[in-house]
C-alpha positions, -999 to 999 in steps of 0.1 A, spaced: -354 707 -390 -380 686 -371 -385 688 -334 -359 666 -316 -367 631 -305 -368 631 -267 -363 600 -246 -375 603 -210 -356 579 -187 -370 572 -152 -368 544 -126 -386 512 -129 -399 496 -97 -374 469 -86 -404 448 -73 -414 444 -110 -382 425 -118 -393 388 -119 -357 375 -120 -348 395 -88 -356 385 -52 -380 409 -35 -363 440 -21 -370 429 15 -348 399 9 -318 421 -2 -315 443 28 -284 425 40 -266 432 7 -265 470 14 -278 476 -21 -311 491 -11 -321 527 -10 -328 528 27 -357 551 33 -385 565 12 -406 549 -15 -394 559 -49 -416 587 -62 -399 590 -96 -430 575 -114 -451 605 -104 -424 629 -114 -419 612 -147 -457 615 -154 -456 652 -148 -425 658 -169 -438 635 -197 -472 654 -198 -454 687 -200 -430 676 -227 -458 660 -248 -479 692 -246 -454 711 -267 -463 716 -304 -448 689 -326 -433 670 -296 -418 636 -302 -414 621 -268 -409 585 -256 -408 573 -220 -389 543 -208 -386 533 -171 -354 514 -165 -339 493 -137 -305 480 -150 -277 495 -172 -286 471 -200 -321 486 -201 -307 521 -204 -287 510 -235 -317 491 -249 -340 521 -246 -316 543 -264 -311 517 -292 -349 513 -296 -358 550 -297 -326 566 -311 -332 599 -293 -316 633 -300 -317 642 -264 -324 624 -231 -344 638 -202 -327 620 -174 -349 613 -144 -330 581 -135 -322 584 -98 -311 548 -93 -300 516 -110 -307 481 -97 -327 497 -69 -297 516 -54 -298 554 -55 -260 555 -52 -258 541 -88 -275 573 -101 -239 581 -110 -236 551 -133 -266 561 -154 -251 595 -161 -218 579 -169 -234 556 -195 -252 585 -211 -219 605 -213 -202 576 -229 -228 575 -257 -221 612 -265 -258 621 -263 -269 653 -247 -289 647 -215 -304 668 -189 -290 675 -155 -255 671 -140 -229 647 -153 -214 617 -135 -184 637 -121 -207 662 -104 -231 636 -92 -204 615 -76 -188 645 -59 -221 655 -44 -230 620 -34 -199 618 -12 -205 645 14 -169 645 27 -155 649 -8 -180 677 -17 -170 696 14 -133 693 7 -138 706 -29 -159 735 -16 -135 744 12 -106 744 -12 -125 768 -34 -131 792 -5 -168 783 -1 -177 783 36 -188 749 49 -190 735 85 -160 716 98 -164 680 87 -147 647 95 -153 612 81 -158 585 106 -158 548 98 -174 535 130 -179 541 167 -145 526 177 -126 556 164 -143 588 173 -122 619 167 -122 651 187 -150 673 174 -167 705 185 -202 702 199 -229 704 190 -224 683 159 -246 665 134 -241 629 121 -250 621 85 -245 590 63 -215 597 40 -232 586 8 -270 592 10 -295 618 0 -331 628 8 -324 630 45 -319 592 47 -303 584 81 -312 618 96 -335 616 127 -340 632 161 -308 618 174 -286 632 146 -276 663 165 -253 653 193 -239 673 222 -213 650 238 -190 621 229 -213 594 243 -242 606 221 -219 609 192 -206 573 196 -241 560 198 -254 579 168 -224 569 147 -230 532 156 -267 535 147 -262 552 113 -233 528 103 -255 499 112 -286 513 93 -269 526 62 -239 502 60 -214 530 52 -192 555 70 -206 588 83 -196 624 83 -196 644 115 -201 681 110 -202 711 133 -239 719 138 -247 754 126 -276 768 146 -296 792 125 -320 795 96 -321 768 69 -324 782 34 -326 766 0 -310 782 -31 -323 768 -64 -306 774 -97 -318 769 -132 -301 770 -166 -268 764 -184 -242 776 -190 -250 806 -168 -276 795 -142 -301 820 -128 -306 820 -90 -343 816 -81 -357 833 -50 -346 814 -19 -369 793 2 -367 786 39 -376 757 62 -391 770 94 -388 750 126 -411 768 150 -438 741 148 -415 712 159 -422 694 192 -403 707 222 -368 692 222 -367 683 185 -335 695 169 -339 721 141 -330 697 113 -349 683 83 -352 646 92 -363 617 71 -397 619 87 -401 656 81 -393 652 44 -411 620 35 -439 613 61 -463 642 58 -486 629 86 -459 632 113 -453 661 137 -418 665 123 -432 672 88 -461 694 99 -437 714 121 -412 722 92 -432 740 65 -414 756 36 -419 792 28 -403 821 8 -372 834 26 -374 869 39 -338 883 40 -322 916 44 -303 928 13 -269 919 26 -281 885 37 -297 879 4 -265 888 -15 -244 865 7 -268 836 4 -272 839 -34 -234 843 -38 -225 812 -18 -253 791 -35 -241 801 -70 -205 795 -61 -212 760 -47 -232 751 -78 -204 762 -101 -175 747 -81 -191 713 -80 -199 714 -118 -237 712 -116 -257 717 -148 -292 728 -157 -309 726 -123 -301 719 -87 -305 731 -51 -279 743 -25 -289 740 11 -275 768 33 -275 775 70 -275 812 80 -260 815 114 -270 841 141 -243 865 128 -257 863 92 -229 841 79 -240 815 53 -226 779 54 -233 754 26 -245 722 43 -256 702 12 -256 704 -26 -283 686 -45 -278 681 -82 -309 668 -102 -332 677 -74 -369 668 -72 -388 681 -102 -423 674 -88 -447 702 -96 -452 707 -58 -416 704 -48 -394 732 -35 -377 737 -68 -409 743 -87 -421 766 -59 -389 786 -62 -394 789 -99 -430 801 -94 -417 829 -71 -396 840 -101 -427 840 -123 -419 807 -141 -445 781 -148 -437 744 -145 -437 742 -183 -411 770 -183 -389 750 -160 -390 718 -180 -385 737 -212 -355 755 -198 -339 723 -187 -345 706 -220 -331 736 -240 -300 735 -219 -293 699 -228 -301 704 -264 -276 733 -265 -249 708 -257 -258 686 -287 -240 691 -320 -272 693 -342 -300 709 -322 -277 733 -304 -272 750 -338 -310 751 -343 -317 766 -309 -290 792 -314 -306 801 -348 -339 805 -330 -323 827 -303 -332 801 -276 -297 789 -267 -264 807 -257 -236 811 -282 -209 784 -280 -183 808 -267 -203 813 -235 -206 776 -227 -181 775 -198 -199 764 -167 -203 726 -167 -178 720 -195 -152 708 -170 -159 670 -174 -167 673 -211 -131 685 -217 -118 654 -202 -137 632 -226 -170 614 -219 -154 582 -205 -124 598 -188 -132 583 -154 -157 556 -146 -177 561 -114 -163 542 -85 -184 518 -66 -200 534 -35 
């Protein structure tokens, strides 16, 4: 059997769409990804080069902007598997869910989490409810529609947009210590992001990242840690938008990432809660779970990131390197996981000893059992 035909899907720059108004003119619609410039082109180049370097590789790359372009790309290339780096549709990152839903409906294997997991993780309040019901420790969380209805919460608390990722909407004012500050921050985030917020109990302590790789049984990579000692005085110990996406700022310079040094009991607890969150929310192939370890050594899940950044210098690749895996190893493992879910090449991989037996394919099969189009993603 020849090597599979691989289609790499990534995001096309909305500014290139001649029949669309410039993004700056669409801010009022609430459709924009508020925040960072889209770095998916650079990630796609790295992944494409890695895939193409494999012997006998048959790889095509198509940047897409709209759902129709996703379907056209698949019709043109007729792939056996899709490496999905599509983080947005129509310039809106909240429509990442739609792309995965389209792919599931075509019954083609694709990398990363399905639309059910993506939607649950996008909605922070929903993700926390699912985790809490499963016994995963999360900070107390309430959803707030606006500043006129502020519930009673414990302080300090942190205010986050309900449906954003990448630290969008997180700044120096996000950690609040009284009702007046809470009301002001809720008003600011609702105005900026045009959506409700979640208010969580702020967990003071160490911020750790637990990366997982593989399917159906993911391996936990050595945890990383964000350190806050270099932040300016008075800056809350949180990863803000500036610290994540503006490397020239004091917030970024003061929050370096490093390998986490944990006592054996702490490591077991952190790994266990990361793995459990990954599985409960139905993530596949790769993802990152952000954990706060409080002063008593108790871990709390504060965010779950399916289809996390696959840049060669991102935290996920660094975690893999700590486990002795090269970037090519990571990309190959993700691709093999998707192929193992396909009817033809899954058999080939199993014959080569590179994929698990069908009977072990339990984790991540939750939505597949419902049928690929069981539930369309709701509008954000």
